[in-house]
Kinemage of the C-alpha trace (Angstrom):
@kinemage 1
@onewidth
@group {chain A} dominant
@subgroup {mainchain}
@vectorlist {calphas} color= white
{ca met a 1} P 0.065 -0.032 -0.593
{ca arg a 2} L 0.910 3.820 -1.011
{ca ile a 3} L 0.209 6.738 1.142
{ca arg a 4} L 0.538 9.578 -1.002
{ca pro a 5} L 2.815 12.216 -0.100
{ca ala a 6} L -0.123 14.715 1.388
{ca val a 7} L -2.052 12.941 3.111
{ca leu a 8} L 1.571 12.009 5.402
{ca ala a 9} L 1.861 15.222 4.940
{ca ala a 10} L -1.309 15.805 6.953
{ca val a 11} L -1.264 13.145 9.459
{ca ala a 12} L 2.461 14.556 10.438
{ca ala a 13} L 0.504 18.173 10.923
{ca leu a 14} L -2.114 16.396 12.974
{ca cys a 15} L -0.337 14.410 15.432
{ca ser a 16} L 2.424 17.957 15.899
{ca ala a 17} L -0.443 19.457 16.496
{ca ala a 18} L -1.496 17.291 19.461
{ca val a 19} L -0.987 18.272 22.958
{ca pro a 20} L -1.626 15.876 26.248
{ca leu a 21} L -3.589 17.501 28.336
{ca gly a 22} L -1.422 19.327 31.488
{ca ala a 23} L 1.197 19.055 28.472
{ca gln a 24} L 3.410 23.183 28.216
{ca thr a 25} L 7.134 23.932 26.818
{ca ala a 26} L 9.062 23.289 29.516
{ca pro a 27} L 9.551 26.753 29.881
{ca ala a 28} L 6.275 27.908 30.874
{ca ala a 29} L 5.081 25.391 32.964
{ca gly a 30} L 7.595 25.829 35.107
{ca ala a 31} L 6.775 29.385 35.538
{ca asp a 32} L 3.288 28.367 35.801
{ca glu a 33} L 3.942 25.961 38.260
{ca ala a 34} L 5.491 27.591 40.376
{ca ala a 35} L 3.148 30.688 40.195
{ca val a 36} L 0.557 29.394 41.113
{ca arg a 37} L 2.007 27.020 43.780
{ca ala a 38} L 3.139 30.971 44.940
{ca val a 39} L -0.579 31.357 45.580
{ca ile a 40} L -1.877 29.028 46.695
{ca ala a 41} L 1.760 29.286 50.063
{ca gln a 42} L 0.333 32.805 50.147
{ca leu a 43} L -3.370 31.539 51.117
{ca phe a 44} L -2.141 28.847 54.064
{ca asp a 45} L 0.765 31.767 55.231
{ca gly a 46} L -2.465 34.110 54.978
{ca met a 47} L -4.325 31.648 56.870
{ca arg a 48} L -0.971 31.312 60.001
{ca ala a 49} L -1.364 34.610 59.383
{ca arg a 50} L -4.984 35.386 60.256
{ca asp a 51} L -4.008 38.348 56.894
{ca ser a 52} L -7.842 38.481 55.584
{ca ala a 53} L -6.294 40.604 53.032
{ca met a 54} L -3.620 37.666 52.001
{ca val a 55} L -5.917 35.956 52.075
{ca ala a 56} L -9.214 37.402 49.772
{ca gly a 57} L -5.444 38.523 47.434
{ca ala a 58} L -5.487 34.918 46.400
{ca phe a 59} L -8.998 34.719 45.639
{ca ala a 60} L -10.350 36.233 42.251
{ca pro a 61} L -13.786 37.996 43.282
{ca gly a 62} L -17.188 35.886 43.467
{ca thr a 63} L -14.959 33.038 43.757
{ca arg a 64} L -16.775 30.160 46.037
{ca leu a 65} L -14.659 27.014 48.976
{ca val a 66} L -16.790 23.913 49.623
{ca ser a 67} L -15.742 21.997 52.119
{ca ser a 68} L -17.975 18.120 52.425
{ca gly a 69} L -17.118 16.500 55.471
{ca thr a 70} L -18.914 13.490 57.560
{ca arg a 71} L -20.264 14.253 61.012
{ca lys a 72} L -22.486 12.694 63.140
{ca gly a 73} L -22.508 10.363 60.273
{ca thr a 74} L -24.427 12.443 57.773
{ca leu a 75} L -23.028 14.204 54.784
{ca thr a 76} L -23.005 18.026 54.805
{ca ile a 77} L -21.275 20.419 51.959
{ca asp a 78} L -20.450 23.537 52.657
{ca pro a 79} L -20.722 26.406 50.463
{ca ile a 80} L -18.793 30.015 51.519
{ca ser a 81} L -17.810 32.775 49.808
{ca ala a 82} L -13.834 34.076 49.770
{ca glu a 83} L -14.968 36.869 51.177
{ca glu a 84} L -16.761 35.305 53.759
{ca phe a 85} L -13.694 32.879 54.253
{ca ala a 86} L -11.424 35.967 54.457
{ca gly a 87} L -13.140 37.329 57.455
{ca val a 88} L -13.839 33.942 59.330
{ca val a 89} L -9.756 34.002 58.901
{ca ala a 90} L -9.318 37.716 60.419
{ca lys a 91} L -11.528 36.807 63.484
{ca ala a 92} L -10.360 33.408 64.206
{ca thr a 93} L -9.208 33.741 68.047
{ca gly a 94} L -7.374 30.836 69.361
{ca pro a 95} L -4.223 28.390 68.518
{ca arg a 96} L -3.312 29.495 64.522
{ca trp a 97} L -4.266 27.653 62.028
{ca asp a 98} L -1.536 25.367 60.208
{ca glu a 99} L -2.757 23.652 56.802
{ca arg a 100} L 0.105 21.597 55.702
{ca ile a 101} L -0.212 20.775 52.259
{ca thr a 102} L 1.472 16.845 51.775
{ca gly a 103} L 1.400 16.498 48.478
{ca thr a 104} L 0.344 17.829 44.550
{ca thr a 105} L -0.295 16.852 41.563
{ca val a 106} L -1.065 19.947 39.614
{ca gln a 107} L -2.313 20.567 35.719
{ca phe a 108} L -2.657 23.130 33.051
{ca asp a 109} L -4.526 23.711 30.086
{ca gly a 110} L -3.549 27.435 28.905
{ca ser a 111} L -4.682 29.505 31.019
{ca leu a 112} L -6.062 27.560 33.657
{ca ala a 113} L -4.597 24.861 36.387
{ca ala a 114} L -5.451 22.473 38.334
{ca val a 115} L -4.609 21.155 41.510
{ca trp a 116} L -4.549 18.364 43.930
{ca ala a 117} L -3.799 18.805 47.246
{ca pro a 118} L -3.467 16.418 50.853
{ca tyr a 119} L -3.963 18.358 53.761
{ca glu a 120} L -3.140 18.094 57.690
{ca phe a 121} L -4.930 21.093 59.834
{ca trp a 122} L -3.459 21.767 63.105
{ca leu a 123} L -4.360 24.196 65.699
{ca gly a 124} L -1.602 25.191 66.865
{ca glu a 125} L 0.239 22.113 67.760
{ca lys a 126} L -2.418 20.197 67.741
{ca phe a 127} L -3.807 17.825 64.917
{ca ser a 128} L -6.993 18.948 64.110
{ca his a 129} L -8.280 16.232 60.530
{ca cys a 130} L -6.693 15.800 57.327
{ca gly a 131} L -8.476 15.827 53.997
{ca val a 132} L -7.773 17.006 50.366
{ca asp a 133} L -8.109 20.649 48.576
{ca ala a 134} L -9.258 20.781 44.499
{ca phe a 135} L -7.576 23.960 43.561
{ca his a 136} L -8.887 25.428 40.508
{ca leu a 137} L -7.115 28.239 39.825
{ca ala a 138} L -6.935 30.678 36.214
{ca lys a 139} L -4.159 33.221 34.762
{ca leu a 140} L -5.930 36.806 34.350
{ca pro a 141} L -4.161 39.872 33.751
{ca glu a 142} L -2.873 40.058 37.355
{ca gly a 143} L -1.371 36.035 37.531
{ca trp a 144} L -2.918 33.631 38.132
{ca lys a 145} L -5.727 33.723 41.273
{ca ile a 146} L -8.022 30.804 42.555
{ca ile a 147} L -11.371 30.690 41.163
{ca ala a 148} L -12.635 27.344 43.214
{ca leu a 149} L -11.592 25.562 45.994
{ca ser a 150} L -13.050 22.346 47.540
{ca asp a 151} L -11.631 20.467 50.198
{ca thr a 152} L -12.602 17.142 51.763
{ca gln a 153} L -12.492 16.576 55.665
{ca arg a 154} L -12.004 13.934 57.474
{ca arg a 155} L -10.336 12.750 60.851
{ca glu a 156} L -9.288 9.311 60.394
{ca gly a 157} L -6.916 7.496 57.727
{ca cys a 158} L -4.827 10.911 58.277
{ca gly a 159} L -0.999 10.485 58.251
{ca gln a 160} L -1.069 12.439 61.280
{ca gly a 161} L 2.933 14.674 60.283
{ca lys a 162} L 3.827 11.785 58.865
């Protein structure tokens, strides 16, 4: 069987244009990943410092946060706006909130990033709960911002500092 040059050229062009989900050129991916991680670090640093401006600055306007967990055997879904959350952080009293990421997976497609981040949450030196944070970020004119954040919360099956 003989392959026509035009067909071969078309297939080669399609194959070279096909980019797997999450693939970017190395320099852009490295810079974007560092910027995405910096926004997430800003959020957690702001929580530890109880700095509502730092927390709010990590989010795009209109962002919603949704927590999911089981309380007394019942699944709960608790939504809150980023603005409300920043206010809660500012009013927190007692031990410092310390959310510790134990690993991350970052994926990109153009100006959208998704981050899967298992975590442990500590109140001062006392373990509180663990779960997974699922972030969506968008590359806006002012830089990467969190546009959605969902998390799970549980007390069982946690590594607790391991």
